[in-house]
C-alpha positions as CSV (number, residue, x, y, z in Angstrom):
1,X,-3.8,-4.8,-16.5
2,X,-0.1,-4.0,-16.1
3,X,1.0,-3.2,-12.6
4,X,4.2,-1.1,-12.6
5,X,5.4,2.1,-11.0
6,X,3.9,3.7,-8.0
7,X,0.6,2.7,-6.4
8,X,-0.9,4.6,-3.5
9,X,-2.1,2.8,-0.4
10,X,-4.8,5.3,0.0
11,X,-6.0,6.6,3.4
12,X,-9.6,6.4,4.4
13,X,-10.9,9.9,5.4
14,X,-13.4,10.1,8.3
15,X,-15.8,12.8,9.5
16,X,-15.8,14.0,13.1
17,X,-18.7,11.6,13.9
18,X,-16.6,8.6,12.7
19,X,-18.4,8.0,9.4
20,X,-16.4,7.8,6.2
21,X,-15.9,11.2,4.5
22,X,-16.9,10.2,1.0
23,X,-16.5,13.7,-0.4
24,X,-12.9,13.8,0.8
25,X,-12.2,10.3,-0.5
26,X,-13.6,11.2,-3.9
27,X,-11.5,14.3,-4.0
28,X,-8.4,12.3,-3.0
29,X,-8.9,9.6,-5.6
30,X,-9.5,12.2,-8.3
31,X,-6.3,14.1,-7.3
32,X,-4.3,10.9,-7.3
33,X,-5.4,10.0,-10.8
34,X,-4.8,13.5,-12.1
35,X,-1.3,13.4,-10.6
36,X,-0.6,10.4,-12.8
37,X,-0.3,7.8,-10.1
38,X,0.1,4.3,-11.7
39,X,-2.4,2.4,-9.6
40,X,-4.5,2.7,-6.4
41,X,-4.7,0.4,-3.4
42,X,-7.8,1.0,-1.3
43,X,-8.3,-0.7,2.0
44,X,-4.7,-1.6,2.8
45,X,-3.2,-1.0,6.2
46,X,-2.9,2.8,5.5
47,X,-6.7,2.8,4.9
48,X,-7.3,1.7,8.5
49,X,-9.0,-1.4,7.2
50,X,-9.0,-3.3,10.5
51,X,-11.3,-0.6,11.9
52,X,-13.8,-0.7,8.9
53,X,-17.0,-2.7,8.9
54,X,-17.6,-5.0,5.9
55,X,-20.0,-2.5,4.4
56,X,-17.5,0.3,4.8
57,X,-14.7,-1.7,3.4
58,X,-16.7,-2.5,0.3
59,X,-17.9,1.1,0.0
60,X,-14.3,2.5,0.0
61,X,-13.4,0.1,-2.8
62,X,-16.5,1.0,-4.8
63,X,-16.0,4.7,-4.5
64,X,-12.4,4.4,-5.5
65,X,-13.3,2.4,-8.6
66,X,-16.1,4.8,-9.4
67,X,-13.9,7.9,-9.3
68,X,-10.9,6.3,-11.0
69,X,-13.3,5.3,-13.8
70,X,-10.9,2.8,-15.4
71,X,-8.0,5.3,-15.7
72,X,-5.7,3.3,-13.3
73,X,-5.7,-0.3,-12.1
74,X,-7.3,-0.9,-8.7
75,X,-5.7,-3.4,-6.2
76,X,-8.2,-3.9,-3.4
77,X,-7.1,-5.0,0.0
78,X,-8.7,-8.1,1.5
79,X,-7.0,-9.6,4.5
80,X,-7.9,-11.8,7.5
81,X,-6.0,-13.9,9.9
82,X,-8.7,-16.5,9.5
83,X,-8.1,-18.3,6.2
84,X,-11.8,-19.1,5.7
85,X,-12.7,-15.4,6.2
86,X,-9.8,-14.3,3.9
87,X,-11.1,-16.6,1.2
88,X,-14.6,-15.2,1.6
89,X,-13.3,-11.6,1.5
90,X,-11.3,-12.4,-1.6
91,X,-14.4,-14.0,-3.3
92,X,-16.5,-10.9,-2.4
93,X,-14.0,-8.4,-3.7
94,X,-13.3,-10.5,-6.8
95,X,-16.9,-10.0,-7.9
96,X,-16.7,-6.2,-7.9
97,X,-16.4,-4.9,-11.4
98,X,-13.3,-2.7,-11.7
99,X,-11.1,-4.6,-9.2
100,X,-8.0,-5.6,-11.1
101,X,-6.1,-7.5,-8.3
102,X,-6.4,-8.3,-4.7
103,X,-3.8,-7.4,-2.0
104,X,-3.8,-9.8,0.9
105,X,-1.4,-9.8,3.9
106,X,0.2,-12.4,6.1
107,X,-2.2,-13.9,8.7
108,X,-1.6,-11.6,11.7
109,X,-1.4,-12.6,15.4
110,X,-1.6,-16.4,14.7
111,X,2.1,-16.6,13.9
112,X,1.8,-19.4,11.3
113,X,4.7,-21.6,10.1
114,X,6.0,-21.2,6.5
115,X,3.8,-24.1,5.5
116,X,0.8,-22.5,7.2
117,X,1.4,-19.3,5.3
118,X,1.8,-21.2,2.0
119,X,-1.5,-23.0,2.6
120,X,-3.3,-19.8,3.6
121,X,-2.3,-17.9,0.4
122,X,-2.8,-20.9,-1.8
123,X,-6.4,-21.3,-0.5
124,X,-7.1,-17.6,-1.3
125,X,-5.6,-17.9,-4.8
126,X,-7.4,-21.0,-5.6
127,X,-10.8,-19.5,-4.6
128,X,-10.7,-16.7,-7.1
129,X,-9.6,-16.0,-10.7
130,X,-8.4,-12.5,-9.9
131,X,-4.7,-11.7,-9.7
132,X,-3.3,-11.9,-6.2
133,X,-0.7,-9.6,-4.7
134,X,0.8,-11.0,-1.5
135,X,1.7,-8.4,1.2
136,X,4.6,-9.4,3.4
137,X,4.6,-7.1,6.4
138,X,6.1,-8.9,9.4
139,X,6.4,-5.7,11.5
140,X,2.6,-5.7,11.7
141,X,1.7,-9.3,11.5
142,X,4.5,-11.1,13.4
143,X,4.7,-13.5,10.4
144,X,7.6,-13.2,7.9
145,X,7.1,-14.9,4.5
146,X,10.5,-16.3,3.6
147,X,11.8,-16.1,0.0
148,X,11.6,-19.9,-0.4
149,X,7.9,-19.9,0.5
150,X,7.2,-17.0,-1.7
151,X,9.0,-18.8,-4.5
152,X,6.6,-21.7,-4.1
153,X,3.6,-19.4,-4.1
154,X,4.9,-17.5,-7.2
155,X,4.3,-20.6,-9.2
156,X,0.6,-20.5,-8.6
157,X,-0.7,-18.9,-11.8
158,X,-2.8,-16.0,-10.4
159,X,-0.3,-15.0,-7.6
160,X,1.5,-12.4,-9.7
161,X,3.2,-10.1,-7.2
162,X,4.4,-9.3,-3.7
163,X,4.4,-6.1,-1.8
164,X,7.6,-6.7,0.2
165,X,7.7,-4.8,3.5
166,X,10.1,-7.0,5.5
167,X,12.5,-4.1,5.8
168,X,15.5,-6.3,5.0
169,X,17.2,-5.6,1.7
170,X,19.2,-8.9,1.9
171,X,15.9,-10.9,2.2
172,X,14.5,-8.9,-0.7
173,X,17.6,-9.7,-2.8
174,X,16.9,-13.4,-2.1
175,X,13.3,-13.0,-3.2
176,X,14.5,-12.2,-6.8
177,X,16.4,-15.5,-6.8
178,X,13.4,-17.4,-5.6
179,X,10.7,-16.2,-7.9
180,X,10.2,-16.4,-11.7
181,X,11.5,-13.5,-13.9
182,X,8.0,-12.3,-14.7
183,X,6.9,-12.2,-11.0
184,X,6.5,-8.6,-9.8
185,X,8.2,-7.4,-6.6
186,X,7.1,-4.1,-5.2
187,X,8.7,-2.3,-2.3
188,X,6.4,-1.9,0.6
189,X,8.6,0.8,2.2
190,X,9.0,4.2,0.5
191,X,12.5,4.8,1.7
192,X,13.9,1.7,0.0
193,X,12.1,2.0,-3.3
194,X,15.2,2.7,-5.3
195,X,17.3,-0.3,-4.1
196,X,14.3,-2.6,-4.7
197,X,13.9,-1.3,-8.2
198,X,17.7,-1.6,-8.7
199,X,17.4,-5.3,-7.8
200,X,14.7,-5.8,-10.4
201,X,11.6,-4.6,-8.6
202,X,8.5,-3.3,-10.4
203,X,7.9,-0.2,-8.2
204,X,6.4,0.8,-4.9
205,X,3.1,0.5,-3.0
206,X,3.5,3.9,-1.3
207,X,2.3,5.7,1.8
208,X,4.1,9.0,0.8
209,X,2.3,9.1,-2.5
210,X,-0.9,10.1,-0.5
211,X,0.9,13.4,0.0
212,X,3.1,13.6,-3.1
213,X,1.6,11.4,-5.8
214,X,3.2,13.2,-8.7
215,X,6.7,13.1,-7.2
216,X,6.6,9.5,-6.0
217,X,5.3,8.4,-9.4
218,X,8.0,10.4,-11.2
219,X,10.7,8.9,-8.9
220,X,9.5,5.3,-9.5
221,X,9.3,5.9,-13.3
222,X,12.7,7.5,-13.5
223,X,14.3,4.5,-11.6
224,X,12.5,2.0,-13.8
225,X,13.7,3.9,-16.9
226,X,17.3,3.8,-15.5
227,X,17.3,7.6,-15.1
228,X,19.0,7.3,-11.7
229,X,20.0,11.0,-11.6
230,X,16.4,12.1,-11.5
231,X,15.3,9.2,-9.2
232,X,18.0,10.0,-6.7
233,X,17.3,13.7,-6.7
234,X,13.6,13.1,-5.9
235,X,14.5,10.5,-3.3
236,X,16.9,12.7,-1.5
237,X,14.4,15.6,-1.4
238,X,11.5,13.6,0.0
239,X,13.3,11.0,2.1
240,X,12.8,13.0,5.3
241,X,9.0,13.0,4.6
242,X,9.1,9.2,3.9
243,X,10.7,8.7,7.2
244,X,8.6,11.2,9.1
245,X,5.4,9.3,8.0
246,X,6.4,6.6,10.5
247,X,7.3,8.9,13.4
248,X,4.2,7.4,14.9
249,X,2.1,4.5,13.7
250,X,1.0,4.6,10.1
251,X,-1.4,6.1,9.0
252,X,-1.5,8.8,11.8
253,X,1.3,10.9,10.4
254,X,0.3,10.7,6.7
255,X,-3.3,11.7,7.6
256,X,-2.0,14.5,9.7
257,X,0.0,15.9,6.8
258,X,-3.0,15.5,4.5
259,X,-5.0,17.5,7.1
260,X,-2.3,20.2,7.1
261,X,-2.7,20.3,3.3
262,X,-6.4,20.8,3.7
263,X,-7.3,17.6,1.8
264,X,-8.9,15.7,4.7
265,X,-10.0,16.2,8.3
266,X,-7.7,15.0,11.0
267,X,-10.0,12.2,12.2
268,X,-9.2,8.5,13.0
269,X,-10.8,5.3,14.1
270,X,-9.6,3.9,17.4
271,X,-7.1,2.5,18.2
272,X,-5.6,5.1,15.9
273,X,-5.5,8.6,17.4
274,X,-4.4,12.1,16.4
275,X,-0.6,12.6,16.8
276,X,1.0,13.8,20.0
277,X,1.7,17.6,19.9
278,X,5.5,17.2,19.9
279,X,5.7,14.6,17.2
280,X,3.1,16.5,15.1
281,X,5.3,19.6,15.3
282,X,8.3,17.7,14.1
283,X,6.2,16.2,11.2
284,X,4.9,19.7,10.3
285,X,8.5,21.0,10.2
286,X,9.6,18.2,7.8
287,X,6.4,18.7,5.6
288,X,7.2,22.4,5.3
289,X,10.9,21.8,4.5
290,X,9.9,19.4,1.8
291,X,7.5,22.0,0.3
292,X,4.4,19.8,0.9
293,X,2.8,22.2,3.4
294,X,3.2,26.0,2.7
295,X,3.9,28.6,5.3
């Protein structure tokens, strides 16, 4: 398995009755692979994982693997703010044939110290043989994994990568000085994909690639190949969409756009809701201007 380029943090489509829309999920995964996405990340934050039952969580991962059929790597989300539960989730997902790596985020709500986070991720890594991708997303978890702590974790053999969504380019620059050369650093924010790759990053775990998988994959590949003219052109065209995807809490906007595109139904799990009319109108305007939704 070689993780590089653009991976989609894929949404979880729902039916009106709240059940998982497996047909829409299968169609989405097939479209992603056909669009030449580099890897898929089911059951991340964008997949509304906190609102899924254990059986649903596993089903989304299994369906993604089944449709992808070995054509792209699968990085399955498995996060908990209880270390023991995070370890058990990692063990469960590690047994699924077709899972190439496990994405696991900071323990949320607890606000652990740096040492607490180190011990949390270390416990997960030591419980499984699968590759681990750490997800640093302090805006959602209230816990920031500092570069020095990540540097310690990067020396654990199966911790191979970080999805860095701290939103601070200066901190991300420090990350590259803290980790070994072969450690993979992925942007966790679409809008700063290019600066992260310029610093030495391996690509992006993307929200926008739910809507524009081909274009986001091409942008990441161009940057990784030092074709900055192509990368900048794509970035400038789609930056308004990348930003509009966060006009309300993710994944509400990206699911709204996918619904506008006719790829899913506009359904959510509480506490997520359909977008407010005014922000939805702004989002639709951006989506039309970017050519994602046709008139």
